[in-house]
C-alpha positions as CSV (number, residue, x, y, z in Angstrom):
1,M,-0.2,0.1,-0.4
2,S,1.8,3.1,-1.3
3,D,-0.8,5.6,0.5
4,F,0.8,5.7,3.4
5,K,4.2,5.6,4.9
6,L,5.3,5.2,9.0
7,E,8.6,5.5,9.6
8,A,10.7,4.6,12.7
9,R,12.8,7.9,13.5
10,G,14.5,6.1,16.4
11,E,14.4,5.6,20.1
12,G,10.0,5.4,20.5
13,K,9.5,8.1,17.8
14,F,7.8,7.9,14.9
15,A,6.5,10.2,11.7
16,L,2.9,8.8,9.8
17,S,2.2,10.5,6.3
18,G,0.2,10.2,3.6
19,H,-3.3,8.7,3.8
20,M,-4.9,7.3,7.2
21,T,-7.9,6.3,6.5
22,F,-10.6,3.3,5.7
23,E,-8.0,1.2,2.7
24,T,-5.3,1.9,4.8
25,A,-5.7,1.9,8.5
26,G,-5.6,-1.8,8.8
27,H,-2.2,-2.1,6.9
28,I,-0.8,0.8,9.0
29,L,-2.0,-1.1,12.0
30,R,-0.5,-4.5,10.9
31,D,2.8,-2.3,10.2
32,S,2.9,-0.6,13.1
33,E,2.2,-3.7,15.5
34,E,6.1,-5.0,14.8
35,M,7.2,-1.5,14.6
36,F,6.2,-0.4,18.0
37,D,6.3,-4.0,20.4
38,E,9.6,-2.7,21.4
39,H,9.3,-0.2,22.6
40,T,7.7,1.3,26.3
41,L,7.3,4.6,25.1
42,I,6.0,5.7,21.7
43,E,5.5,8.9,20.1
44,V,3.7,9.5,16.7
45,D,4.3,12.7,14.4
46,L,1.1,13.1,12.3
47,S,1.3,15.7,10.4
48,G,2.0,14.4,7.3
49,V,-1.2,13.0,7.0
50,T,-3.0,14.4,4.1
51,D,-6.3,12.6,4.2
52,T,-8.3,10.8,7.0
53,D,-11.3,9.7,8.4
54,S,-13.4,8.2,10.6
55,A,-10.4,4.7,10.3
56,G,-8.1,7.2,11.6
57,L,-10.0,7.9,14.1
58,A,-10.4,4.3,15.2
59,L,-6.1,3.6,14.3
60,M,-5.7,6.1,17.0
61,L,-8.0,4.4,19.5
62,E,-7.2,0.9,18.4
63,W,-3.3,1.9,19.8
64,I,-4.5,3.5,22.9
65,T,-6.0,0.5,23.6
66,W,-3.2,-1.7,23.0
67,A,-0.4,0.7,24.8
68,N,-2.7,0.0,27.8
69,H,-2.8,-3.5,27.6
70,T,0.2,-3.8,27.9
71,V,2.0,-1.0,29.6
72,R,3.3,1.3,27.4
73,E,2.1,4.8,26.5
74,I,1.7,5.9,23.1
75,R,1.8,10.4,22.3
76,F,0.2,11.8,18.9
77,H,1.8,14.9,18.2
78,E,0.3,17.3,15.0
79,A,-3.2,15.0,15.1
80,P,-5.0,16.5,12.0
81,D,-8.1,18.2,12.4
82,K,-10.3,16.5,10.8
83,I,-9.5,13.9,13.1
84,D,-10.3,15.9,16.3
85,A,-13.2,17.0,14.7
86,I,-14.9,13.4,14.6
87,A,-13.4,12.7,18.3
88,K,-15.8,15.9,19.7
89,T,-19.0,15.1,17.2
90,T,-18.9,11.1,18.8
91,E,-18.0,12.3,21.8
92,V,-14.4,10.0,22.2
93,D,-12.5,13.2,22.0
94,H,-11.4,12.7,26.0
95,L,-9.9,9.2,24.9
96,L,-7.0,10.0,22.6
97,K,-5.2,11.2,25.5
98,R,-5.7,7.9,27.4
99,G,-2.7,6.7,25.8
100,E,-0.5,9.1,28.6
101,R,0.5,7.2,31.4
102,W,2.8,8.2,32.8
103,V,2.9,12.1,31.6
104,G,3.3,14.2,34.4
105,F,5.5,11.3,36.2
106,I,8.6,11.3,34.4
107,E,11.6,13.7,35.6
108,A,12.8,16.1,32.8
109,P,16.5,15.3,32.8
110,A,19.3,17.6,35.7
111,E,20.8,19.8,34.8
């Protein structure tokens, strides 16, 4: 599937670009399983997503569920406005932060 690219950027950081839609969500999920598996803190940059729909939101919620069940943390950066709109309309916007298990508990390194 060439309508998306999930790229590992090291240290649990990933970037998704292209389409996050009904046509690609299952493929993205399968690709992410092995890539995410070795990390306890996962950060996904979604700024490169050019097209999305409710399947994109479902994908994010699936990642959050997986992270919670496997004692991991997942954070999303630059989620598309359309995802936020769908999440608010369906009243699940509060769930998009459920993957952030340790926010506030991780201390900043001493300077």
